[in-house]
N, C-alpha and C positions, 0 to 999 in steps of 0.2 A: 504493500500500500504506500509506503514512504517513497519507493522508487517511482510509482505512478504519479504521486503528487509533485515530486521534483521535476519530472518531465513536463507535466502540465504547467508548472510554475515557470519553467524555462521558456516554453512556447509563448505563454501569455506575456512575459516580460519582453521577449524579442518582438512580439507583435506591437506592444506599446511603443517601443523605441522606433520601430519601423514606421508606425503611423505618424509620430512626431517628426521624424526625419522627412517623410513625404510631404507633410503639411508645410514645413519650413523650406522645402526645396523649390522655391518659386521659379528658379531658372530651369527646372526640369520640364519634361514634356508629358502631356496626357497620353493615356494608353491608346485610345481610339479617336480618330478624327473622321471627318466627312469629306469625300472627294466628289466634286460636282463640276459640271461644265455645260456650255451651250454649243450645240452642233448646228452649223449653218451651211448654206450653199454659196456659190460665188456671188449671188445677189443679196447676201445677208438674210435670206429667208430661212426660217426654222426648218430643220430636217427632222420630221417625226418618224418614230418606229425604227430608228437606226439602232443596230446592236453594238453595245459597248462591252468590251472585254478587258478586264484588269488582271494581269498576271504578275505574281510576286517573282522577282528575278532570282531570289535565293531558294525559296521552297517550291517554286513553280505551281503554287496553288492558283486556281483560276476562279474568277467571279464574273457574272454577266449582269448586264442591265440594259434597259431599252429606253430610248429618249421618248419623252411625252409629246403632247401636241405643240408645246412651245419650244421643242428642241432640246430640252434639258435632260441629262442623265444624272443619277446620284448613286454613289456607293457609300453606305453608312458603315460605321464601326470598322474603319480601315486601320490596321496596325502600322506603325512607323516602318519605313523601309523603302527600297527601290522597286519600282514597278514598270511594266510595259502596258501602255494603253492603246488598244486598237478600236477603230470604229468602222462599221460596214453598213451600207445601205444600198438598195436597188438603184441602178443607174449612176452610182458614184464610185470613184476609185477608193481603194482601201486606205485608211489613215492609220499610221502607226507612230507612236512616240515611245521610244525605249528608255527614256531618261526622266521618268516621273518620280520625284522624290517626295515621299510623304513624311512630314516632320511634325513639329509641335502644334501647328495651327491647321484649321480647315483649309483645304486647297481647292482652287478652281482652275481647271484646264479646259479652255475653249478650243474648238477645232472648226476649220472650214474645209468642207469636202469639195473636191473637184469633180466635175461631170466626167463620166466615162464615155469614151467613143464606142465601146462595146458594152452591150447590156450585161450586167453582172447580177448574180443572185446571192442572197444571204444563206449560209449553211446553218441549220439548227443543230446544236451540239449539246451533249450531256452537260448539265450545269454542275455536276457533282465534283468532278476533278478533271485534270488535264492528263492525257495519255503521255505527255512529255515529262510528267513528274517522275522524279527518281526516289525510290523507296530505300530505306536503310535495311529493310528486312532481308533482301536477297544478297547483301554484302558485296555486290559486284558493280554498283553504280549504273545498272541497266535501266533504261526507260520502261515505264509500265507497259507501253504498247509492244515491247519486244520480249516480255517475260512469258515463259510457258506455264505460269502458275496464276492462280487467282489472288491478287493483292488489292485490298481496299484501303484507301487513305481518307480519314476524316479530319478535315482541317480545323484550325482554331476558329476561323470565321464562321463555320457552320455551328460549332459548339457554342460560340458566343451568341449567335442569332437565336438559338434554341434555348438559351439560358441553362445549359447543362452544367452541373457542378460535380457529378460523380461519373465514373467510367461506365457504370451500368446504364446510365442515361444516354451517354454518347454513343454506345454501341447499338442503340435502336436504329441508327442510320445504316448499319451493316446487315446485308442479307445473309441468312443462314446461321446467325449467331443468336444464341438464347442464353438468358441469365437464369441461374438456379442449379439444376442438376441434383445429384443425390447427396451433396455434401455442403451446400451453402449455408444451411441452418438459418436462412433469412438474414444473414449478416455478411458472410464471406463473399468475395468476388469469385464465384465459380461459374465458368462459362462453357457452353457446349457449342462447337462448330460442326454443323451437319450431323448433330447427334452424338459427337465424340468429344472427349475432354480437350480443353485448350490450355496452353501454357502462357503465362503473362510475363513479359519482360519490361524492364524500366531502363531506358537508355543502354540497352544491351546486357543488362544484368537480370537473370531469371529470378522469379519468386520461388522457384523450386516446386515441391509437392503441393498441388492445389487442394489436397484433402483438408487442409487447415490453413488457408491463405489469409490475406489481408484485404481490407476494403479500400479501394483506390479512389481518391478524388482527382480532379483535373487541375490541381494547384500547380501552376507553372508549366502546364502541358501545352506544347505547340501543336501537336497533331497525334492522332492515334492511327496505327497501321495494323492491318489484319492480314495474315497469310493463312489461307484456307488449305488444309491438307497437311500431310506429314512434312516436317522441316528438319529431319535428322541430318540431311546432307549439309545443312547450313549451321545448325545449332547443336548437333549431337543428340543424345538421348532426350526425348521429350514426348509430350502428348501427341497422339495420332490425329486429333481433330484439327490442330493448327496452332498458330502463334498470334498473340495480341501484344503489340509493342507500344508503350507510352514513350514519346519523345519530348523531352523538356526543352525550354528555351535555354540558350547559352548566354553567358554574360556579354554585354556590348561595350565597346569602347566609347560610345556616345551616351551621355546621361539621359535617362528617361525614368519616369515613374508613372504608375497608374493606380487608381483607386476605384473600386466598383462596389455597389451595394444593391442587393435585390431582395424582395420579399415575396411571400406567397401565402397560400391558404394554410390552415392548421398551425398558425404562428411560426411559419418558416421565414428565416432571415439568413442571408449569406453575404459575407464581406470578403472581397479578394483584393490584395494589394501586391504591387511589385515595385522594385527599385533596382536600377542597374546603372553602371557607369565605370569609369576608370578608378583605380585605387590610388593613383599617384605614383605607383611603381611602374616602370616602363613595361608595357605589354602585359600587365596583369590587371584583369577586369573582374568585377564582382556582379552578382545579382542575388536579390533576396525576394522570394515569393512567399506569401502568407495567405492563409484562408481560415476563416472562423465562421461556423454556421451552427444554427440551432433550429430545431423543429419540434413542435408538440406531437406531430405525426397523426396520420389517419388511424383511428381506433386506439389513440394514446400510445402509439409506437414511437416514442420520442427518440431524438438523436442529437448528439453534440459532436462537433468536430473542430479540433484546434490543430493547425499545422503551420510549420515554418520550414522553408527550404533555402538555406544560403548556399551559394556556389561560387567558385573561383575558376577562372580560365587564364592560364599562362601561355602565351604564344611565343615559344622559343624559336630559334632559327630553323631547326629541322623537324620539330614536332610540337604538338600542343598538349598541355596537361590540363585535365578537367577534374576538379574536386568538388563534391557536393555532400551535404548532410541532409537527409530527409527525416525530420522529427515530427511525430504526430501523437495526438492523444484522442482516440475515438471512443465514444460511449454511446451505444445504441441499445434499443430494446428489440431483440430479434423477433421476427414474425414466426408464427408456428408453421408446421408442415402442411396444414390444411384442416379440413373439417374433422371433428371428433367422430369416431365410429361408435354406433350404438346397436347392439345385437347383430354385429357383423356387417353393418352398412353405415355409410356416412349419414349424419343427421340432415334433415331437410327442413325447409320452411323457416330458416333463420335469417335475420337481417344481415346485410353486408357490414354493419357496424359492430357485429359481435366480435369479441376478442377471446381468443382461446389460449393465449400465452399464460403461463403461471405468474403469480405475483413476484416470483423470484427471477424471472427471465431478464438477463442483463448481459451485455457484451462490453467489456471494458478493456481497451487495447492500447497500451503505450507502445510506441514503435520508434526506434532510432536506427537509421542505416547510413553509414558513410560509404561513399564510392569514390574510387580514384581510377582515372582512365587516361591513357595516352593515345594520341593519334599521330600517324605519320612515322611510327616506329614499328618494330616487329612484335611488340607485346602490349597486352592490356592487363592492368592490375585490377 
């Protein structure tokens, strides 16, 4: 008990100083901004129904928007970074701007389309992800369109738009993936891919045996990658259903911070914060992600989550060293396995608000995991 309290106290104190630092960091940058612009023709008339595509130059995640009747497009909740903006419309030549830099303030990028001498058509594409995207799961740097396996990538933009805070919520975007199975006990993150057990990785480190795993939040997570099918050729011994990988943001040499707060039904409230920038030591950058949430829960299945994840990245001449500490304290009331059996059959005619957990049902989990990784060399620690 004393160990649990010390971990919780550490997380709460770290969160307090993070919040104060973020509030005082007036020169820092907000997490999400809005990118908008007006699309016109050579006569300065608005071009409606033009397709705008915004591609992150680093992660290759893709978002789409369409201009309205006044010729304006809008991308909300855009993370800072470098992007490529393309615009396409019937009877106009394709517009492309590969140097769109999203920074601390809302950004406006206007464009004028030139008339095409040859009639052109707009191609409708899947809005979920780009086939040019490169996944870390296959460990080869191969584009998704060239891989002979099924890999799904769930970007931060999608998770943010849906308000997802837990991994089990984000994986509703992936086909063939189910939460639960025979060992989740209403608390653990136990997933089935195509009916078979899956293994969870965090930045390349496995959670190990999923019969008694941990509950994962999306604190500091940049994207979620899912490899469907056996991955022993890439990861060694593992579950036959597939692999789920959480990829976290790495520290940035540019100072940024972000604070978000969301609320919901059943007394749900969730706070997420991050702070990143240079340490003052050459080529050594830091990042701190924190999340704190509480919910009374449906049927009084309450949950509390306190997490802080500091990380450092040292960019040396020949390789990069990443160090992170994932500290959590999770306290949930697990859900029961299902309806109570009476005379050999499940009871019927009961309201959905009925609760079958015992008064002693409780899941209290302190968790601290440090990780050290090197890139560009022959070994990973």
